[in-house]
C-alpha positions as CSV (number, residue, x, y, z in Angstrom):
1,M,116.9,138.8,-47.5
2,D,118.9,140.8,-50.0
3,T,120.0,144.4,-49.5
4,F,120.1,146.9,-52.4
5,T,121.3,150.4,-52.4
6,V,119.4,153.1,-54.2
7,R,122.1,153.1,-56.8
8,D,121.7,149.3,-57.2
9,L,118.1,149.8,-58.2
10,R,119.2,151.0,-61.7
11,E,121.5,148.1,-62.3
12,R,119.9,145.3,-60.3
13,T,116.1,145.9,-60.8
14,G,115.7,142.5,-62.4
15,E,117.3,140.8,-59.4
16,L,115.0,142.7,-57.0
17,I,111.9,141.6,-59.1
18,R,113.2,137.9,-59.2
19,D,113.6,138.0,-55.4
20,A,110.1,139.2,-55.0
21,E,108.7,136.5,-57.4
22,T,110.4,133.8,-55.3
23,G,109.1,135.3,-52.0
24,E,112.3,137.0,-50.9
25,L,112.1,140.2,-48.8
26,S,114.6,142.9,-49.8
27,V,115.8,146.0,-48.1
28,V,116.8,149.1,-50.0
29,T,119.3,151.5,-48.4
30,K,120.5,155.0,-49.0
31,H,123.9,155.9,-47.5
32,G,123.8,152.7,-45.5
33,R,120.4,153.4,-43.8
34,P,117.3,151.4,-44.7
35,V,114.8,153.4,-46.8
36,F,112.2,150.8,-47.6
37,I,111.4,147.2,-47.7
38,A,110.4,145.4,-50.9
39,V,107.7,142.9,-49.9
40,P,106.6,140.2,-52.3
41,F,103.0,140.9,-53.3
42,D,101.3,137.5,-53.2
43,E,98.1,135.9,-52.0
44,S,99.1,136.1,-48.3
45,V,99.3,139.9,-48.6
46,V,95.8,140.1,-50.0
47,K,94.3,137.6,-47.5
48,S,96.1,138.7,-44.4
49,G,96.5,142.4,-44.9
50,V,99.8,144.1,-45.5
51,L,100.8,144.8,-41.9
52,T,100.1,141.2,-40.8
53,A,101.8,139.7,-43.8
54,L,104.8,142.0,-43.3
55,A,105.0,141.0,-39.6
56,V,104.8,137.3,-40.5
57,K,107.6,137.7,-43.0
58,L,109.8,139.7,-40.6
59,Y,109.2,137.1,-37.9
60,E,109.9,134.3,-40.3
61,E,113.2,136.0,-41.3
62,D,114.2,136.5,-37.6
63,V,114.0,140.2,-38.0
64,L,111.3,140.6,-35.3
65,S,110.6,138.6,-32.2
66,L,107.2,137.0,-31.7
67,G,106.0,139.8,-29.3
68,K,107.3,142.6,-31.6
69,A,105.8,141.0,-34.7
70,A,102.4,140.7,-32.9
71,K,102.6,144.4,-31.9
72,F,103.6,145.4,-35.5
73,A,100.6,143.4,-36.8
74,G,98.3,145.1,-34.3
75,C,97.2,141.9,-32.5
76,T,97.9,139.9,-29.4
77,V,100.6,137.3,-29.3
78,A,97.9,134.6,-29.2
79,E,96.3,136.0,-32.3
80,F,99.6,136.3,-34.1
81,T,100.6,132.8,-33.1
82,E,97.4,131.6,-34.8
83,Q,98.3,133.6,-37.9
84,L,101.7,131.9,-38.0
85,G,100.0,128.5,-37.7
86,R,97.8,129.3,-40.6
87,A,100.9,130.3,-42.6
88,G,102.6,127.0,-41.6
89,I,105.3,128.9,-39.6
90,P,106.3,127.6,-36.2
91,S,105.9,130.1,-33.4
92,V,108.4,128.3,-31.1
93,R,111.9,127.9,-32.3
94,Y,114.2,125.7,-30.3
95,S,117.7,124.7,-31.2
96,A,118.5,121.0,-30.6
97,E,120.3,121.8,-27.4
98,E,117.4,123.9,-26.1
99,L,114.9,121.2,-26.9
100,E,117.0,118.6,-25.1
101,A,117.3,120.8,-22.1
102,E,113.5,121.5,-22.0
103,L,112.8,117.8,-22.3
104,A,115.3,116.9,-19.6
105,A,113.7,119.4,-17.3
106,L,110.3,117.8,-17.9
107,G,111.5,114.3,-17.2
């Protein structure tokens, strides 16, 4: 995810557009505070709805937790988990160490 200032928009508009074309989320700031998010407009936005697509993207980028992303999308965690599955995004993220600990606890 790239961050652009309002001033950058004049000089880096092409970069912002290229990021969107490659599926990158970008944040635009003014005086160091987020003003808006540039979300790539693709087929997932059309099919899933803007809020759900944004929630999925923010979850994928580790900006929102699973619960917060589900709430943002206006659905239950179970429904949001299904949405992530349809998008091919894992809903459970374990580090190698965490996975080993979980497996050891089971065995």
